[in-house]
C-alpha positions in Angstrom: -36.9 18.0 -19.4 -33.1 17.9 -19.0 -30.2 17.8 -21.3 -29.8 14.0 -20.6 -33.9 13.1 -20.8 -33.6 15.0 -24.5 -30.7 12.8 -25.3 -32.4 9.8 -24.1 -36.0 10.5 -26.2 -33.9 11.6 -29.0 -32.0 8.8 -29.1 -35.4 5.9 -28.4 -36.9 7.7 -31.9 -33.9 7.6 -34.2 -33.3 3.9 -33.0 -37.2 3.3 -34.5 -39.5 3.1 -31.9 -41.6 5.5 -29.8 -42.0 7.5 -27.7 -44.7 6.1 -25.6 -47.2 7.8 -23.0 -45.8 4.7 -20.7 -41.8 5.1 -21.4 -42.1 9.1 -21.0 -43.7 8.6 -17.0 -40.9 6.0 -16.4 -38.1 8.4 -18.2 -39.9 11.5 -16.3 -39.4 9.5 -12.4 -35.8 8.6 -13.3 -34.7 12.1 -14.4 -36.5 13.7 -12.0 -35.7 11.4 -8.6 -31.9 11.0 -9.0 -30.1 8.2 -9.5 -30.1 4.6 -8.2 -34.0 3.8 -8.2 -35.3 0.4 -8.6 -38.2 -0.9 -9.9 -40.7 -0.3 -6.8 -39.1 3.2 -6.5 -40.1 3.8 -9.9 -43.5 2.1 -9.5 -44.2 4.1 -6.0 -43.3 7.2 -7.6 -45.8 6.8 -10.4 -48.8 5.2 -8.5 -48.7 9.1 -7.3 -49.5 10.5 -10.6 -51.0 7.5 -12.4 -52.5 4.8 -9.9 -53.5 2.4 -12.7 -50.2 1.9 -14.4 -49.1 -1.7 -14.5 -46.1 -2.8 -12.7 -45.3 -5.2 -15.5 -45.8 -2.3 -17.7 -42.4 -0.8 -15.9 -40.7 -3.8 -15.6 -41.1 -4.2 -19.5 -40.5 -0.1 -20.1 -37.2 -0.5 -17.5 -36.3 -4.0 -19.9 -36.5 -2.1 -22.9 -34.6 1.5 -22.2 -31.5 -0.6 -20.7 -31.8 -3.2 -24.0 -30.8 0.1 -25.7 -28.5 1.1 -23.6 -30.2 4.5 -22.3 -30.5 2.9 -18.7 -27.7 1.0 -16.6 -29.3 -1.8 -14.2 -26.8 -2.7 -11.9 -27.1 -4.8 -8.6 -26.1 -2.5 -5.3 -26.7 -4.5 -1.8 -28.9 -7.4 -3.5 -31.5 -4.7 -5.7 -31.2 -3.9 -9.0 -31.3 -0.2 -9.2 -32.1 1.5 -12.7 -30.3 5.4 -13.7 -30.0 6.9 -17.2 -27.1 5.3 -18.9 -24.1 8.6 -19.7 -21.4 8.9 -21.6 -18.3 8.2 -20.2 -19.2 5.0 -18.1 -18.4 4.5 -14.2 -18.8 2.1 -11.7 -20.0 2.3 -7.5 -18.0 1.1 -4.7 -20.6 -0.2 -2.4 -19.8 -1.3 1.3 -21.8 -4.3 2.3 -22.1 -2.9 5.7 -23.6 0.2 6.7 -24.3 0.8 2.0 -22.5 3.5 1.7 -22.2 4.2 -2.6 -19.2 5.9 -3.6 -18.8 6.7 -7.5 -15.5 5.4 -9.1 -14.3 6.3 -12.1 -13.9 4.1 -15.7 -9.9 4.8 -15.5 -9.8 2.3 -12.6 -11.8 -0.2 -15.8 -9.5 0.6 -19.0 -6.5 -1.5 -18.2 -8.5 -4.2 -17.5 -10.4 -3.9 -20.5 -7.8 -4.0 -23.1 -5.8 -7.2 -21.3 -9.0 -9.2 -21.2 -9.1 -8.3 -25.3 -5.1 -8.8 -25.6 -4.9 -12.4 -23.9 -8.6 -14.0 -25.1 -9.8 -11.9 -27.8 -12.7 -10.7 -24.8 -14.3 -7.8 -25.5 -15.8 -6.7 -22.3 -18.8 -4.2 -21.6 -17.4 -2.6 -18.3 -20.4 -0.2 -18.2 -21.7 0.1 -14.8 -20.2 -2.2 -12.0 -20.9 -2.2 -8.8 -18.0 -3.5 -6.4 -18.7 -4.7 -2.7 -16.6 -4.4 -0.3 -16.3 -2.7 3.5 -15.8 1.7 3.5 -13.0 3.1 5.3 -15.8 4.0 8.1 -16.7 0.1 8.8 -12.5 -1.0 8.3 -11.7 0.9 11.7 -14.8 -0.3 13.3 
C-alpha cells in the first residue's frame, strides 16, 4: 500500500465511512495502474481478478471517492478519468489533435481564484482542470 493510498484509506475512516472490499479494490487499481484511468479501465483491471464485481458498483465507488474529494475526476479528450487527489491541485494541458497531456502546476490559477473571490465573492474549486488546445508539435504541422 502506497503512502498516498494509506492516507486515502485513513481519510475514509476518519470521515466515518467503512473501507469496504469494493472500495479497497478500486483504490488498489487506481494506485497501482497510475493516473488518468477511466471507469472502463478500472472495470477491466478488476475483471482480471474479480470477475463478479458489478460495473455499477465501480461507478458508485468512484463517485463516492470523488464526493469525499479523495479522487479527482477530469474530462480529458471527451472521457472522464480518475486519479488519487494530490495535496496540491494540479491541472493538465491536453492537445486536441494528438492527445498529449502535460501537467500544469496550480500557480497559474491562484491569481484567477483570488480575483474571482474579490470581484464576485465567488470561491472557486479549481482542483483539477484539463485545458484543451494544440501542443507545440501539432502547431508546427
